[in-house]
N, C-alpha and C positions, 0 to 999 in steps of 0.2 A: 681365449673365448672367440668363437666364430661370430662374425658380424652378420646379422640378418636384418634387413630394413623393409621387407615386404613379404607378407604372408596372406593366405586366405584361410578363414576358419568358418566353422558352422557352430552356431549357438542355439540352444533350446531352453526356454524357461520351463519351470516346473508347472505341472497341472494342479488345479485346486482339488481338494478332497471332496468326496460326495457327502451329502447330508444323510443322516441315519433315519431309519423308520423303526421306531421302538415305542413300547407302551409300558407304563408303570404297573408292575405286577408284584404286589406285596400282600402278605397275609392280613386279613381283616380290612383291606382297603379295596373297595369296589370301584370299578370304573376310574382307575387311576389316571387315565388319559395319556395322550402322546408325550413322550419325553426324548425324542431323537435329537441328538446334537448336530451342530453345523460342522462342515468340513473345513480344514485349514487351508490357508492360501499357499499357492506354490511359490517357490523361490524365483527371483529375477536374476538376470545376468547383468552385472554391473562392471564397468571398466573404471579403473582408478589410475591416474597418472602418478608414477613413482619416480622421483628424481634419482634414485639409486640405480635404476636400470638404464642400459645404453643399447640394448639389442632386443629383437623379437625372436631370439633363438628358441625360447620355450614353446612358441606356437608353431614352429616349423614341423615338429614331429608329433605334436598333439593338436590335431585340427578340429576335434569334436568336443564341445563343452556343453554339458547338460546340468541344469540345476535340479534339485530334488523337488518332488511333488509334495503337496500338503497331505496330512493324514485325514482319513475319513472320520466322519462324526460317529459317536457312540451313544448308547443308551444312558439313562439317568442324567439327561441334560449335559452330557460331556461333549465338548467340542474337540475337533481334531487339532493337532499341533501344526502350526504353520512352519513351512520349510524356510531355512536361512537362504539369503541371497548368495549367489555364486560371484565372488569378487575376482576379477582378472586384473593383474597388475601389468601395466604397460609403461614404456619410457615416456618421459615428458616430450611432447612434440609429435605424438602419434596422431595420424589422421585415420578416421574410421569411415569407410564408404560402404554403400550397399553394392554388393557384387553384381546384382542383376541390373540395376538401373544406373550405377555409377554416381549416385547422389552422395554428396559429402554430408554425413550425419553430424559429425562433431570434430573439432580440433582441440585435442587435449594439450594445450600449451601452457597451462599453469599447474604447478605441483599440487597434488591432492585433489585435482578436479575429477568429478565423478560423472558418469554417463550411463543411463539405463538402456542397454541395447535391446533387451527382450524382457518384457514384463510378465511376471508369473500370473497364472490363472487364479481366479477368485474361488474361494470355497463355497460349496453348495449349502443350502439351508436344510435343516432337519424338519421332520414332520411336525414338531411342536410349534413351528412358526406358521403353520397353515390351519391350526385349530380355530374354529369359530363357533358361535352359538348354534348354528344350523349344521355345522360339520365338525362334530366333536371328536371323531376318530379318523383323521386323515391317514390313509395308508400309502402315502407317496412322499417323496422328498426330492430336493433339487440336486442335480448333478453338478460337480465342480467344473469351472471353466478351463479351457485349454490354454496352456502357456504359449507365448509367441515363439516363433523360430525364424531365423534369418541367416543368410550367408553373407559374411562380411569380408572386406579386404582392409587389412591394416598396413598403413604406410608410415614409415618413420622419417621425420625431418628433424635433424638434430638442431637444438637451440644453441646457436653460437652468435657472437657479436661480430667477429672478424673471420673472414674466410680466406684461405690461401689457395691461389690458382697458379697454374703453370704447366709447362711441358714435363714429361717424365724426367726424372733425374735432374731437376732444376734446383734442388736444395730445399724443398719445402719441409721435409722431415727434420733436417738439420736446423732449420729456422725455428720450428716450433719447439724443438728440444732445447734450444738456447734461451728462448724467452719464457718458457714455462717448465714445469716438472714432468711433462709428457716425455715418454721414452719410446718413440716408435722405432721400427726397424730402419736402419740406415745402411745403405750399400751403394756400390759404385756401378750399378746396372739399372736400366730403366724398369719402371713399374715395380719398384720395391714396395711401395704402399699400395695395398690392394683393398683396404677398408679405411673409412674416415677415422681420424684420430682427433680427440679433443684435449685441449690444454688450458689450464687456468693461468692467466698472465697477471702477475702482481705489478701494478704500475705505481706511480708516485702518489703521495697524499692518501694512502689507504684505498686507492681506486684499483679495481680489478675488472677483467673481462675475459670471456671465453673465446678461444681461437680454435678454428676447425681446419684440419689438413685433409684434403680429399685427394684421391688418386689423380695422376697426371692426365691431361687432356691433349690429344693430338688432332691433326687435321683429318676431317672425316668422322669425327666422333658422333656427329648427328646421324650418320648412316651406320653406326655400329662398329666403327673401326676402334681398335683398342678396347678399352672398357666402356666406351660409349658415354652417354649422358646420364647413366643411371645414378651417379653420385652427385650430380649437380643440385639435386633437390635439397641436399644438406646445407647448402650455402644460400638458399633462397630467403631464409630468415635473417641473414647477416645484414648489418647496416653498412659495413665497409668491406671492400674486397682488396686484397693485396696481390698484385700481379708480380710474381717472381720470375724475372727474365734470366735465362741462362746465358751469360755473356761468353762463356767458354765452350759453347756447344760445338760439337764436331759432327760432321756428316755432310752429305751432298745437299747443297742448297740451303743449309741452315744459316740463318741470319737473325740477329736479335730483333730487328724491326719486323721481319716477316713473322717471327714467332708471336710478337705482340699483336699484329693484325689478324693472324689466324685465330688466336685465342679469343679476340673480341668478336669475330665472325661466328665462332661456335657458340659463344654466349648468346648472341642475338638470335641464332637459330633456335636455341632452346627456349629462351624467354626474353622479351624486350624489357620487361621490368628488371630482370636480373642484370642485363647489359647496361641499364641506366643507373645502377647504383654507383656511389663514389668509389673510385679506383685509385689506389696508391701504387705507383710503378716503382719497383725495386730492381736495380741491376745487380745481380748476384755474381759471386766468384771473382771478385776483384783481386784476390790473392794470386791469380794467374796472369802471366804476362800478356797473352793474347787477349784476355778479357779487358785489360786496361787500354789496349790498342783500339778495341771496338767501342769503348765507352764514349769517346768524343763524337764520332759520327752518329751514334744512336741517340745521344743526348741532344745533339743539334737537330736531328730529324723530329724528335718529339717536341722540342722547343718551338718549332714552326707550327705545331698544332696546339701550342699553349699548355703542354703537359710537362710537369716537373718530374725529373728522374732522381731517385735516391740511390746512389751507389753504395752497396754494402758487400760484406763478405761474411757469410754465416759461419764459415770455418774459423775465422780469426776474431769476429765480433766487430770489425771495422764498420762504422757508419750505422750501427744498429739503433743508437739512441735517437738521432734525428728522425729516423724512420718511425720509431715507436711514438715519438712526440706528435708526428703528423697524424698517425692512426688514432691516437687518443684524442686529439683535438677534434677530428671529424666525428668520432664516436660519442664524445661527451658534450660537445658544444654545437655540433652541426655545421661549423664553419669549414669551408673547403678552400680557403685562401692558400694554404700551403701545398695544395695539389696542383695549382696552376702557376704558370710563369708568363711573363709578358712576351707576346709574340713579336718577331722582328718587324712585321708590317706596321705595327703601332709606332715603333721607333722611327721608321722611315717617314711616316706621315708627320711625326713630331719634328723631324729634321726639315721637312719641306715647309712647315708652317712659318719659321723665321724668314725663309727665302721669299714667301709670298708677302710677308709684311714688308720686307725690304723693297719689293717691287711696288707695293702700295705707296711707300714713301717716295719713290722716284716718280710716281705718277704726276704729281703737281708740277715737277720740273718739265716734263714733256708737254703738259698742258700750257705752260707759259710759252714754250717755243711755238706751240701751235697757235697760241693767241697772237703772237707777233706776226705770224704769216697770214693770219686771217684777214687783215685789212687789204692785202694785195688781191685777195679773191673777191672782196666785196665790190670792186669796181664794176664788173658786169651786172652785179645785182641791183644797181641803181635804176635800171630800166623797169625793174619789177613794179615800183610805185605807179608808173604810167599805166601799166597793164591793170594794176589794181584799181586805179581811178576809173579807167574805162569800164572795168567790171562793176565798179560801184554805180557808175552812171547807168549802165544797162540794168543793174539791179534796181535802181531807183525808178526808172521809167515804168516798169510793170506795176510797181507799188503805187505810183501816182495814178496810173490808169485804173488800177483796182479801186483806189480811193475815189477816183472820179466816178467810177461806175457805181460804187456803193453809195456815194453821196446823194444822187437823185433818188435812190430807193428810200433813203432815210427821209428826204424832203417830201417824197410822195406820201410816205407814211405819216409825216407830220401834217400834211395838208388834209389827209383823209380823216385824221382824228377830230379836228374841229367840225368837219362836215357832218360827222355823226352827232355832235352835240348841238349843232345849229337847229335842227328840227325841233328839238325840245324847247329852245328859247323862243322860236317863232310861234310855236303853239301856245306858249304862255302869253305872248304879246297879242296874238289874235283873239284870245278869249275875251279880254275886256272890250275889244273893238266891237264884238257882236252885241255885247250888253248896251253899249252906247247907241248903237244903231237901233236896238229895240226900244230904248227910251225916247228917242226922237219920234218914232212912229206913234 
């Protein structure tokens, strides 16, 4: 089956049926009155996420989808039949966008999730709904509403827990075929995988997860080289990324460390969020002699960055269990301790720490020697007290002068205070004197 992950379609909901204009005409019944029925509602266009689908191939060749319109109303109070909704099945993980504005309308990430893309028109009312006491014979009815229409873009992002990344012919298809029941095409030439492949991995303790294998990425993929970045959207939902490094790569300038750096640069150009996901580095093809020779320098180079390398051989199965344990721990527990290794710089600093402590212990011995030599240097320092004494004398004189200057000011203030109180006492003493003088006279 051909894999299609992006299509553009046009959808149109059904129109509502028109209301009927009719009157009751029966023998021996006069003025039967209006009895026109209502029109039926038009069908809507509904998208449903189906977990059994993995491609949008059905919409590549059929791009126009129209729901049926509702029936018109009839006489004898008969309403029109409403049309059924048009249900479009899409794979789980489909994004529906407005083609004109680019707005994301919905992300169908749950099985069975429904989304009404275009709502059907409402049926019109018949003339029996417009009869009143003053208008007993209405000769008009309401027309049905028009159904919505819109042009949509469907994008598929596969729902996978673990994504496999690497250069072409790095062994990704062999890897997924060994850990799951997926059977992708495996060959000894680049770009064997042209479409993403999904595989269900059965882990320990009845735990399982979905792994996605996407086509290889090479340098310049962001500029359209190779298959470009068009398949990276399928690993955007993954929680863990496995970088499969081809240790036996042949060609001019091919180096495992360069391949690792190029792959991370391409991921960062596509999306910083994708580049920041937990990464498990696996060095593949250890069954080759030249691959084992390159493993030591590659492991040491990544150890300086604090990244742990898991050597594996997808052909023989060597080292697969420790790698799957690390992937499962990150996926189910969120712990990333197995992905990192202690950097050499921390070891050097730890080795320097005892040396610093030893130097700190020797410090008191040096201070003792310095203390012995100190009395010899103190001889010229005896003159310092004389200078200090002189300095004290000079410092005391201004203080004494200041005190002497301030003292008269205080005495003057003290003298002025009684001078103010004296007039009050004299006045009190003089008053009786005047009375005595008056009495004598």
